N, C-alpha and C positions, 0 to 999 in steps of 0.2 A: 338670243333665244332663251338664255338662262341655262342653268346646270341641269343635265338630264337626270331623271329620277326613275327608280325601278318601280314596277307595279306592285311589289310585295311590301311596300311601305317604307319604313325608315324610322329615324328618330322622331319623337313627338315634337310637334311644332312648339317653339317657345311661347310661353303665355304672354298675352298682350298686357302692356303696362299702361295704366290710366295716366292721362295727362291732365293739365289744368282745364277747367271748364271754359267753354267759348265765351261765357259771359251772358249768354241769352238763355234764361231759364224758363221752362214751361211751367206754368202755375200748377198744373195737375201732375205731370210726370217729368220732373227735371232729369235730363240724361246727360251725364258728363261725356266729354269727348274722349275717345280711346284711340290708341295707335295700333292699327291692324298690321299683322305680319305680311310680308310680301307673298304673292301667289306661289312663287317657287318654293317657299317654305310651308305654306298652308296646305298645298296639294299632297306632297309626299308625307308630311308629318301628321296631318289630321284626316284628310279625306281618305287616303289609302289605308289608314290604320283603323279609323273609327267608323267609317261609313261604308264598309264592305257590304253590308246588307242592302243598302240603297243602291250601290253601284257594284254588283257582283262580278261584272265582266270589264271592270275599268282597266284599260290598257296602260302600259308604261308610257313614259314621256317619249322614248325613242320610237315606240310602236305608233304613237300618235303622229309623229313626224313622218313615218313611213306611209301612213294611211291618208295623209292630207291630199296627195295628188288625186285621189278618187273623188274628192269633193268638187273639183273644178267644173265638170260638166253639169252636175246638179245645181250648183250655184249660178251658172250661166243661164240655165233653164228657169231658175227662180227669178232672176232679174227680168227675164223676158215676160214673166207673169206679173211682176210688180211694177214695171216701168210705167211712166205716165203716158198720156195721149196728147197729141198736138191739139192746141186750142186756138190756133191762128196767130199766136204771139210766141216766138221762140227766141232764145238768147243763146249764143254760141261763144265758146272760148276754149282755151287749152291750158293745162297746168302741168308743171314739171313734177316728175316722180323720180327722185334721185335714188340710186341703188347702192351707192357707196360714197364715202367722203372723198373730196377732191384729192386729198393727200394719198389715198390708196388706189387711185385709178391705175397706175402702172402695174400693180401687182394683183389687181382684181381679176378673178377667173370665172366666177359663177355666170356672169352675163357676157363673157367675152364673145364677140361675134354677133351679139343681139342688141345690146345697149350701145348708145353712142353719146358723144359729147354734144351738148347744146347750150344755148345761152338764153336767158330771160332778163327781165329788167333787174332781177336780183343778182345776176352774175352767171358764171359758167357752172354747169353741173353734168354729171354722168348718169344716164339712165334713159327714161322714156317720157313721152308726153301722153297725157290723157285728154283726148278731145271729147268735149261734151256739149250737148244741146239740152236745154231745159225749157219747160213751158212757164206760163205766168204763175203757176202754183208752186214753183220751185222743184217740180218733179223731173227726174232724169228721163229723157225720152230717147236719146241716142248717145252711144259711147263708142269710142275707138281708141285703141292703144297703138302707138307708133314709136319708133326710135326718136330720140330727142332732136335729131337734126332734120326732121321732116317739116316742111313748110306747113304752117297752120291751115293754109287754104287748100292744100292738096286733098285731104280726106273729105272735104265738104260736099262735093257732088254725091258721093256714095252715102254719107251720113244723112243728107237731106232728102233722100228718096222717100216719097210718101208724105212729106210734110206740105203744109199749105199756109197761106197767109203771109206774114212778115217775119224775117230773120234779122235780129239786131246783133251787131258785132262791133268790135273796136276797129281802129284804122289799119290794123295789121291784116285785115281781110279784104282790103280794097284791091280789086282786080276786075278789069272789064270782062275777061273771059269767065270769071266766076259769076259775075252778075248776070251774064247772058245765059249761062248753063242753068242757074237756079231759076231764072225767069221762064225758061222752057219747061222746067219742072213745076211751075205754078207757085214759085216762092219769090217774094220781093226782098232783096238784100238791102238793108239799111245800115250804114256804118257812120261812125264819127269821121270827121274830115281832118286831113293834114293841114298845116298852117299855110302851105303854098297852093292849096286847092281853092277853086272858085266856090262860092256858096251854092248849095243845092237846096231847092225849095223843099221844106218839110212842114208837115202839119203840126199843130200844137201837141197833138197826141203823140206823134212820132218823136218830137223833141223831148217830151216828158219821159217816154220809155227809154230813150237813149241816155237820159240823165240817171235812170235807175238800172242801167245795164250792169252795175256792180253787184246785182243780185246773184249772178253766177259766181262771183268771187266769194260771196258768203257761203254758197253751196260748197265750193272747193275747200274753204276753211273748215267747214263742218266735216267734210269727208276726211281731211287730213288730221285734224285735231281731236275730233270726237270719235270717228269711225276708224282711225288709225290705218289708212290705206298706204301710208308711206313710212318706210323705215329702211335702214341700210344694213340689215343683218340677215338677209335672206341666204339660205343654204342651197337653194335650187330655184330654177325659173318656174317650176310647177308650184312650189309653195308661194312664190311671189304672186302668181295668178290667183291662187286660192285666197290669200290674204286680201288681195285687191277686190275680188268679187264678194268676199264675205263682208268687207266694209261697205261696199256699194249696196248690198242687200240690206244691211243694217240701216243705212240711210233711207232706203226706200220704205222700210217699215216704220220709220220715225213719224210721230204724229205732229211734230213741231218743226216743219220745214219752213225756211224763209220764203215768203210769198210776195207777189207784186199786187198791190191793191189797185185794181183797175177802176173801182168805184171812185176812189179818191182822185185818181188821174183825170177821170171824166169830169168830176165836179170842179176840179181846180181850173180846167181850161174851158169850162162852159160858162164861167162867170163873165 
């Protein structure tokens, strides 16, 4: 989380040192590249000292940490307002959210009794799973957080309530009981097949969507690498939830979500 800083300021942040130009010059206003100081140095050294008029009630770092739990409920309500709507094509998957490095699992205390050990294609981890369903526009429409040892199929009946059309998943969601439950809810489950399974009749459109099911992996990549929903330095489970919901809200507000071009899919298979 970085070094705590007091709200009354501190030493002035070190001046930024210019570095070599990137080599791409603007003909009108050439701007050389500069090295910016870290946020931990910029906030106490510059903001708290020189921007008091703009931020008269700026709290200290420690006070910010104490106030974070109050943001959990408003952020959850914000997501409920920003989430997408079902458009008849949904893609589901789950991603790992590690809360500590594997070497520190025996002495980890923050999530003791809440997080569990789980395994993905990338190996073992300690933390949670984020189960998500997106629509063809790349918008999040359903989310659920579970311990990492929960089967990916278990939360699906609850998550899929109110959805319609077709749900595309990988072969990890194959189960007759799940197919029957979702069918009763008005949702057709379409999965990739295991090698030892008999072929299942699919339309060209369904085959095309299954090949583009990796769209949800792109969404997870943006959530983790751009919105920073995963890190291993949480000090409390409340702050973990706030960090998660803040990243999800940031993604929902993004204008450049990965999308599924249904027009191209239709044109491709109408020839």
